[in-house]
N, C-alpha and C positions, 0 to 999 in steps of 0.2 A: 087786546091780545089775550088769547087763552093760554092756560098753563096745564101741564100734566099734573092732575091730582094724585097723590100718593096712593089713595085708596083704590082707585080704578083707573089705571093709565089708558087702558083701551077705550074707555068712554070718551076721553078727550080726543084721542086720535080719530074715533068715529065721528065726533062732532066736527073736527077739522075737515075730514073727508067730505061730509055732507055739505059743509059751507063751501068748499072748493068746487064740488060738483055743481051746486046751485049757481055759483058765480060763472062757471064755464058754460053751463047751459044757457045762461042769460045772454052770452055773447054769441050764440049761434045765429047765423043768418037764416031768414026764411027759406032759402033754397037748400039749407042743410050744411053749409060749410062754415068753417071758422077761419078768420084771418086777423092776426095781430099786426100791429105796425112793426116795420123793420126800420129801426133808427140807425143811422151811420154817422156821418160827419158832414160838415157844412160844404165840402167840395161839391156835393150833389147840387146844392142850392146856388153856389156861385157859378158853376158851369152852366146850370140851367138859365141863369140871367145872361151870361155871356153868349150862350147859343142864341137866345131870343134877340139880344142886341145885334148879333152878327146877321141874323135873318131879317132884322128890321120889324120885328113884331112884338117887341117888349112894351108892355103897357105900364103906366105909372103905378097902378094898383098892385101888379105883380111884383114890381121892383120894390115898392115900400114894404109889402108883406114879407118878402124873402129877406130883405135887408134887416127888418126888425128881428126876424129869427136868427140870422147870422150874428147880429150884435149880442143877442141874448146868450149865445154860446161862447162868447169870448171870456176867457179867464182873467182873473185879476192882474196877472203880470202881462197881459196884452196878447196872448197867443190863443191859437185854436189847436185842439188835439184831435187825434183820430179815434179816441175812445175816452169815456168818462174816467177822469182821474189820471189819465196818461200824460206823458210829457208833451210840451209844445212841439208841433210839427211844422217844419219850414214850409213845405209846399202848400199845406192846408192853410197856413196863415197868409202866404202870398195870395192865394186865390180868394180868400175871404176879404183881405185888404183891397184887392182889385174890385170885387163886387161892391164893397162899401164906398169906394171912390165913385163907382158908376152910379150909386144911389145919391150922390151929392155930399157925402161926409167930408168935412174939412180935413185935409191931411195934417193940419196943426192941431186937431182936436186931440184930447188926451189919449182916447182909446186907440186912435191911429198912430199916434206918436210911439206909444208902448209897442204896438205891433211892428212898426218900422224899426225900432231899436233891436227887437228880437231878430227880425229878418236879416238885418245888417250884421249882427253878431254871429249869424250862422252862414255867412257867405253871400248874402243877397240873392236876387233872382237867379244869379249865375249858378248857384249851388242847388237850385230847386231841381225836381225830377223833370225828365224829358217831357212827360205829358203836360206838366204845367207850363213848360216853355213852348209847347205847341199851341196851347190857348193864347199865350202872349203874342206868339208869332202871328196869329190870325188878326191881331189888332196892331201890328207893327211895333210891338214892345219887345220883340226878340227877332233876330235874323234868322230866316229859313236856312241860310248858308251855314249857320252855326248849330244846326240840329242834325243828328245822324241821318243818313240817307235811308229812305224807306221806298224802294222801287215797287211800282205796281206789278212788275213782271213776275213777282212772287206768285200771283194767282195763276200763272200759266205753267208752274212747275208741276209735273206729274207726282202722284202721291208716293212714289218710291224714291224720289230724289230728296236728299237732305235739304231742310229749310222750306219744304213745301208747306202750304197752309194747314195741312192736316197733321203736321208735327206739333202744331200749337194746340193747347186746350181749347175747348169750344168757345169759351168766353173771350179768349185771346184772339182766336182766328176771326171771330166776328167783329172784333175791334180793329185788328190790324188791317184787314182788307180795305175798310173805308178810309183808314188813316193814310194808307199809301196814296189813295186818290187825292186826299186833301194836301198832303205833303208834296205831291207832284205838281199840283195846280198853284200852290203857294199864294193864296189870297191874302190880301191886307186891307183891312177896313179900320182906319184909325178911330180910337176912342176920343172923347172930347177933353182928354187930359193925357199926361204922360205918367210913367212910372219911374222916371229917372231917379227919383229919391230912393228907389230900392236897389240900385246898382252899387257895386263895390268896385267895379273896374277890373276884377279878376277874370280868369277864364274858368269855365266849368271844370270841376275835378274830373280827372281821367279815370276810367274804370280799370281796375286791375283784372288781369285774366291770364297771365302767362303767355305761353306761345299762341294759344287759341285766340286770346284777347288781342294779342299784337296782330295776328293774322286778319282778324275782323276789322281792326283799326286801319290796316293797309287796304282792305277791301272797301271800307267806307270812303277812304280818300279817292280810290279808283272810280267809285260810283259818282262822287262829286265831280270828277273830271268828265265823266260820261254825261252827266246832267247838262254840262255846258256846251256839249256838242250840238250842232244844228240838226242832226238827224238821230232818231232814236228808234232803230228797228224793233218792231213789236210793240211799241209804246201804245199805238192807237188800239191795237187788238187787246192789250192788257187792260186798258181803261174801260173798253167796252165789256170785256169779260168780268171785270170787277163790278161794274154796274149791274150786270145780269145776275151775278152771284148774290149781291146784296139784295136786290129785289126778290129773288127767288126764296130768300130766307125771312122775309117780312111775315110777322105772325098776324093772326086775325085781330089782335088788339092794336095793330099798327106798329108794334115794337119789333126789336130784334133780341131774341134770347130771353126776353122778359127782364132784362137788366139795363141799367143806365148807360154804361160805357159804349157798347156797340149801338145803342139807340141813337145817342146824340151824334156820334161820328158818322153813322149811316145817313142821318138827316143832312149833315154838313156835306157829305160827299155827293149825295144826289142833287142837293141844291147847286153845288158848284158845277156839276155836270149838266146843268141846265133844266132840271125838273122844276117846273113852275109851282108856285105856292098852292094853286088850285089843282094840280095834278092829284089824282086819287091816291097815289102812293104817299105824297107829302101831306095831304089832308089827313089821312089815317095816322100817320106818323106823329104829327104835332098834336092832333086831337087825343091820341093814345096817352100822351104824357099827362094829360089832365087827370086821368084815373090814378096816377101815382102821387098826386098832390094831397097833402094833409093841411086842412085849414083849421085854425083855432083862434080863439079870441083871448089876447093877452091883456094885461092891465093897461098897456100903452098903445093898444090897437090890435088889429088882426095880424096873425103870423101866417105864413105859407111856407111849407117845407116839402121836399121831394123825397120819396122813398127810392132807394137804389134798386129795389126789387120788391116783389110781393110773394107771399108764401102760402096761399090757401090750401093747396094739396097737402103740404107738409104739416101745416097746422091742424088740418082736419084729421088726418090719420093719427097724429099724436094725441089729439083730443079724444078720439074713439078709443084708442088704446088706454089712455088714462081713465076714461069713464068705465070701460070694462074691467080694467085692473082693480078699480075701487068698488066693484060690486054691482054696477048697473047691469041689468039683464039685456042680452042682445036684441030682444024683441021690443025694446022701448022705442017708441016713434022717433025720438030725437036721434037715436043711433041708426035705425033703418033708413031714415031720410038722409043722414050723412053718408052712409054706404051707397045708397042709390046715386047720390051726387058724385061720389068718387068713381063709381062704375061708368058714369058718363064722361069722366075725364081721362079715361084710358086712351092711350095713343096708338093708333092703328096704321100709321104711315111711316115710311122710312125717313130717317134723317142722316146727318153726317156721320153718325156712329156706323152706318152701314158701309162706309168706305173701307173700314177694317173688317167688317163682319157682313160681306155681301149676301151670304146665304141664310142669315139669321132673320127669322120672321119678327116683325114688330109686336110689341106688347109690354108696355111699361107706363109709368106716370112721370110727369114733370113736376116741378116745384110751384109753377105759377098757374094762373087762370088760362093763359093762351101761350103755349110753347110747344107746339107739336114737333119742332125740329129737334129738340134737345130733352128727350126724357132722361131721367137719371137713375142710376142703380140704387142710390140711397133712398129716394122717395118710393121707388118701386118695392124695395124690400120692406119698408115700413107700412106701405099700403097693404101689401100682401099679408103682413103680420096682423094688421087690423082686420082684413077680410076673413081670415081663418075662423073667426068667431061666428061668422054668418053663413058659412058654406051650405048648411042645410036649411037655411032660414029664407033666403031670398034667391030668386032665379038669377042665373048668370054669374053668381059670385065664384063658384067653383071653377068655372071655365075661365074667367078673367084672371083669377089667382094663378091658374095653371100657365096661362100665357105669360104672366109676369115672371113666374119662376123660370120658365123656359128661356125668356129673354135674358134674364140675369145670368143664367148659367152660361148662355152664349157670349156674354160680355166679360167673362173672366179672362184676365190677362195671363200671358204665358207663364209668369212666375207664380201663379196661384192666387194672387190677390185680385181685388176689384177697385177700380177708380170710380169717380162720380159719373162721367159722362162718356168717356171713350175707353176702348180696350187698347192696351199696349201703347199708350201715349206717353212714352218715357224717353224719347230722344232729347237729350239735354243740350244739344248743340244750339238750339234756339235761345236758350237762356243767356248765351254769351254775346248775342247781338248787341251793338252799342245802344239801341233805343230801349232795351229791356231792363230798365232800372227800377221797375215798380211792379209788385205783385207776382204771383205765380203765373207762368205762361205755359206750363204743361200740366197734365192730369195723370200722374202715376198713381198706382194703388196706395190706398191708405188704410190705417188700422181701423178707423171708425166705420168707414164704408164697408170694408171686408167683414168686420164683426157683425154689422147689421145683416149682411147678406148671409153669413154662416148661421146666424140665429134663425133667419127666415127659412133657410134650407133645412135646418134641424127640425123645425116645427111643421114643415110642409112635406114630410116623408122622404127627405133626402139625407137624413142624418148619417146613414152608412155608405153614401156614395163616394166615389173617388173625387168628385168635384168638391164636396164638403171637406174631405180629408185633406185636400191640397190647400183649401182655404184656411183650415185650422193650422196646418204647418206653416203657412205664411205668417199667421198671427204669432205663432210661437217664435219664429225666427225674427220677427220685428219687435219683440219685447225689449225694452230699454234696459241697460245694465242695472239700473236701480229697481226694476220690477214694474215700471209703469209703461204705458203705451202713449205714443204721440197722438194728439187730437188735431186732425187736419181741418175739420169744419166746426169745431167747437173748442172752447178754451179749457185747457189744452190737454195736459196729461190727465187731469181729472175726467175730462170728457172722453179721451181715448180709453183710459182704464175702465171707466164706467160702462163703456160699450163692449169692451172685449171680454170682460170676465163673464157676464151672463151669456154671451155667445159660446164661449168655450164650454161652460157647464152644460148648456143646452145641447152642444154637440157631442157630449159624452166624456169630456175631460174631467177627471176626478177632482172634486173640490179640494182634496188634500194633496193634489199634485204640486210639484215644486213651482212651476210658473204661476199657478193660481195663489199659492201661499205667498210668493214673493209680491204679487200684485195686492193682495189683502194687506200685507205688512206695510207696503208703500202707502196705501190709503189710510191705514191707522196712524202711521207716523205723521201724516200731513193733515190730520183732523185738527181744527183750531180748538183753542181752549173753550170757546163758547159752545162747542159741539157740532158746529157746521163745517163745511168745506168751502174754500174759495181759491182761485188761482188767478193772479194778475196777468193780463196780456202781455206784460213785458217778458213773461217766461219764454216766449218764442225766440227772443234774442238774448236774454240775460239768464243764464242757468241758475243764478241765485234766487230767482223768482219761481223755480219749479215747484209746483204744488203749494205756493204760498200766496195769500191774499185774503182780503176781507171775505167773510162767509157770505154766500149768496144762495138763494133758494134753489136755482137750477143746478148749480154745481153740487150742493148738499144732496139733492135728489140723485144726481148721477152716481156720486159715491155710494149712496145707500142702495141703489139698484145693483151695484156690483157686490156689496157685502151681503145683501139679502139673498143673492143667488147662491152664496156659499154657506152662510150660517146666520139665520135671522136672530139669534139669541145672544149676541154679543153685546158688550157694553158700548162699543163704538156705534152700533146700530141704535141702541136705546138713546144715546146722547144725540145722534143726528136726528132721530125722530122727534126728540124733545125740542131741538132747536126749531124745527119746522113748525111744530105746534105753538111754540112760544112766540114766534115771529109772525105768525099768520095775522093778517088784517081782519077787521071786523067784517068786511065784505066777502071774506073767503079767499082773497088773493094774497100775494106777497109783494113787498116793495123790492125792486131790483133796478137801481140806476146803472150799476156796472154792467159792462158789455160782456156777454159770455158766448157770443157767436163769432165765427171766423170766416171771412171771405178770403183774404190772402194772408197767411201767417207772416207777422212782422209788419204788415202794411195796411190792411183794411179789415175792420171789424164791425160787428153787428150786434144790436141789442134787439133780440126777438121778444116782443111784448108778451107772448103767451108761454115762453119758456118757464117763466116764474110760476106758472099755474099747472101746465099739463104734466111736467116731470115730477114735481111734489105730489101731485094727485096719484100718479102711478106708484111712486115709492111708498107713500102712506097706505095705499090700497093693498100693495103686496105685503107690507108689514102686517097689516090686519089679518090678511088671509093666512099668513104663516103662523101667527100667533093663535088664531082660532083653530087652525089645522092641528096645532100641537096640543090642544086642550083635550 
């Protein structure tokens, strides 16, 4: 590891930047893009095995490789967590235990005994989340009668009626529609074993929800009575419409939304509706999952794990920004190739976002390789921020960036903020439904997405527009009482604050204004003694963790990006830069086992492999530029 020499600190920073650039460039694909692995938790692997078992296509080598990976992720006390260093999670542990039983592990083996003790101490499978119990119901290990009702008639509701499918966030609606099909058909294909040892005999804990929760509980009981009737008016139409809706949203890679949950449930639904394994839709769907698999050789044999999603557009635009921030010239072939690839990924067709914005022309970018149905505001804002460096260099850049700006402006919600995928997706009634006990199910505006959008608008000629002003006001109104901002898609307040401060300054908010000063003070007060920043993911549920955690490269960079936008000459900045330089590996990257990405706050987290590289590169590059500009 390198260390800042007292004689010439800038030389060490420059060497760190060069090493990081070289490492990042070595990771570029021949086509111009970058993609790091997205690591989540073993529910992806357990559910993949259960899906293949249910379909009758599970091969022994797939089972062995995935089981080997699942075992490797079990902690000493016998549990599996949703993020590195986090507490044991009941549902994750239940699904991992089931997968290992499927792989032939002896339930009396020590590792499964420990897991079973934890599961029983937390209430058994009865206390697991609804989605876990749906998987168990598929194999007869839970009764469909004891699950909340999920009627397929939801798909027939017009978009203006409460609880229609467009009240859900895009990831949720693409999951819920196929689940209603599965839950209606109620299939059972027993496993070669039972999970009776995981039962406590208790009833699932009731969800609290006041008058609304009580009303939904009454509605659920009424729906269960309806399910037992011999005639269900509209049911046949609903099932057909659900199938058509699902198939219409299958992407070019065979998947749905580019993410695991809607993908696997859509496969299950279509399979149960009679789509044969050799049907083109099913062939593409199952084959597409292969592209999400990561294969490695471990000391005890090959391992196989499944990515929940892939992020090439996001990784590529952040890599381009990092390389430009760190001094690489825009006409460098590596950058021009990356930009040309990004231009080819622009989405030019309408998706579900147009339900709320029917008159808005398409023009944005998605997160994944193939996801034309769901471009997102966050990716589009960052892609446009990357493209601005190339507007006079490559043909088509200026026009694509303008289309992206116009699309993002059109996606602004009524309150002035921006969400990731939809506009005005804020009806919270769906959160109270009995089966919504896991993950975010709506997509309201967030500080990080709004900040990236405001920053884009400020740099793309919209700094003085009413649209930008309303976005700035939304951010000011969303500031937390302690001066930070909530991070919806990254962990957590460090991410939110790291995004908002540069955006406000770019939009013309004075660096010495009260909101910015409060944010800077919060960051300075939460800097670790070693000079870095870190925030444990438990901060989403436990306020005592706000801004606290072991230092990580990505979170340190986020804090630095905020502080550098205000004053690059402070002691806090110098100490943060020193931490990055000291902890850099010899190959130019940084270690980062801790998760700093967020899928669902409080429930689902992501370790982005390239975060530890692209964000420190931007921070160190901007630091050097500021220091050299002051000389």
